[in-house]
N, C-alpha and C positions, 0 to 999 in steps of 0.2 A: 572664913572671908566673909567680908561683908558685900550684900548686894550690887552688882556692877552698875554704875549710872549712865545715863543715856549720854552726855556731853562731858567732854573730859580733856585734860591739858596731861600730855606728855613729854617729859624731858628726852628728846633724841638726841644721844649726841653721834649716833651714825655707826657705831660699834654693834659687836654683835649681841650684845645683851638687850640693847634699847631696841633695837632694831628686831630681834624676836618678839618681844613685849608688843611692840607695835603690831605686828602680824597675829599674835595671840588675841589682841584687843579687839581686830577686826574679826576673827574668828568667832570670837565668843560675843559678836552684835553689837558693840558699841557703836552707836550708829554716826555721832559727832566727835571727831578727835582732831584734836587741833596740836600741832607737836610745835615744840621751843627747843630750839638748841642755843648755845652759852660758849659766845665768844670771850673767852676770859686772857688772850695772849698765851694762849697755848702753842707751842711747838710743833706740835701737829694739828694745825689750823685743816689741815686736808680733811679732817673728819666734819667738817662743816659743810663741806660742800656735799658728803656723803650724806649727811641729813638732810639737807635739802633734795637729792636728788631724791631719796629713799620716800621722803613725804609725797614728792609727784607720783612716785609709782605707786605706791599705796593708795594715794587717791584721798588724802585726809581734807578734812574741811579749810585748814590753813595752816602756815607754818609761818613762826615768824625766829629770828637770830637777835638775840637782845646781848648785849656787852656789858660785861662786868671786867674790865680790866686788870687782871692780878700781878701782872708783870711790875707795877710799883710796889708790890711787896717784895717779889722775888724771892731768892732762897731757896730754888727750887727747880730742877731740871727741867720740868714742864711748862717752865714761863720763865726761866733764864737760859738761853741760848748759851752761854759760856758754860754753863754747868752739864758735864757729859750724863747723858741717861745711862745707870749702871745696866749690864747685861745681867740675866737671873742668874747665871752661875757664879755672879758675884754675893747673891743674897742680901743685896741691900734695897730692897724693896721699900722700904721704909722712907729713904729720900725722894720718892715721887708723891709722897703724900700732899696733897695741898690743902695746908689748914681751913676746917670750915667749908670746903669747896661745895659738898652736896649741901650744907644748910645756907648758903648763898645761893644757892643757883633756884631751890627750891622755893625761899622767900620771895626772889625775884619772879619766877613763874608764876607765884601766886598773886603778886602785886598785879601784874598783866593780865591774869584770869579774872581778879576782882572787877576790873575795868568793865568786862561783860556778863558779871554773875555767875561763872564757873566755878564751882568750890571741892571740884574732884579733882585729882593730882596722881600722876602716875609716875613714876621711877623703878629704874631696873638692877636695885643691888641683889646680889646673890652671895651664896654662903663662903664660895672662896675667897670673898672680899675681906669677911669678918675680922681676921686676924690683924691685919695691917692696916686695915681701912677702918676704924672706928664708927664714922658716919655712914657706913653700911648694915648696921645694926637695926633691928626692929624697933627696939627701945629707944634707940636715938628719934625715930621718925615717931613713935607714940607722942612723946615728948615736944616736937617740931608741930606735931599735929595741935596740940593744944595751944602751943604758943601763936599758931596761925588764929585761931578762934578768939584767942585774947586779945590780937592786936589789930584783928581788922577794921576796916571802917565802919561795919556794923556788925551786929549778931551775926553769924554764920557758923555753920558745922562745918569747917572745912576737913576732907579725908584726904591723905597720903595714901595711896595703892601701892603696895610692895609685893605683887605676884611670885616674884620670883625669889624673895629674900631667904628662903628655907632651902633654895635647888641650888645643886651644884652646877660648872659651866657644862660639865659634860649632859645633864640634862637637859639644860637650856639648848644646846644643840641639836638632843635629840628631838627635842620639841618642835625646831626651827627645820629640820629637815624634814618630817611630817607635815607641816605646814607650808612648806615652799620657799622659804625666805631666801631671796636673793643675795647668800652671803659673800657672794663677789663684788657686790657693790659696797660694801660695807669696809670701815676702817678699823683698826686695831693699835697699830705699831706707834709706841711712844716716841721713836725717832721721827713721826710724820714721812716717813720712807714707802713709795711705790718703786718697786716692788716693798713689802715690807721685812724689816732687818731681821725677823725671826729669833732674836736673840735679847730682847728687851723681855721685863716679866709679862708684859700684856701680849706680846707675842708668844710666848712659850706656853703658857695657860691656854691660849687658843688653840695651838698645836695640839696640845695635851686633849684639849675637850673633844677635836675632832677624831683625833687616835682611839679615844675610849670608845667613839660609836664606829668603829673601824671603817672609817670614810677619809676620803682625800678632801681637804677644805681648796676650794676653787680660788683663794686668794692666792696670787704669787708673792712667793719670798725670795730675798737675796741668797741664801743657803740652798743647800739640798736638803730636804728634809724625809728622811725615813717613816714613811707613814704605815710599818708594819710592826713598829714598836708600840710598847703601850703609853711611855711618858719620854721626853727629851731630857730633863735632868730629874 
């Protein structure tokens, strides 16, 4: 891993992985952290509230919510209310892939960061996401990093930091528990529900990660969860 910067921008969704990364960055001594969340018309827009409140709790230097409305593209249950979110048991997670979402998010965050001279961007893809979400691979960020350097207003060495890209979600939870991450304040459910549905892929992956750590997720769920078993599906 390259040396950590003093000043950075973190794409903070308000979910489990990016919130753990925020607490990890604080623990690693990154002194100036600016968080960015993206309002892309997601049905689970409640995550934007989590992102803002977690930023305040962490004491970041600033927080911004930028708009990139992907509802006009449609074709996805995360941005089109009329399309049902598949349950994990249906094994249709590919339907929740929003095309080029991470590329758009990183590019918008980089454009904002460039206005005040920041070149270090953090995002929290994890290993569980590789198979379905192709924009969660380190190779993708290597290429995007080069693209940002070529397309910037002036010569600049942009860096996209992905400290968790080779870690599994259960490892993320383990790190977060040690750092005291307030998981009860995060949001994961694709349905945008509070309590969380417990059935969508995002919920099931989160439940399994906490189960693997032999601990109870402090987040409330609509379903009764047996925390003594290893996996839900």
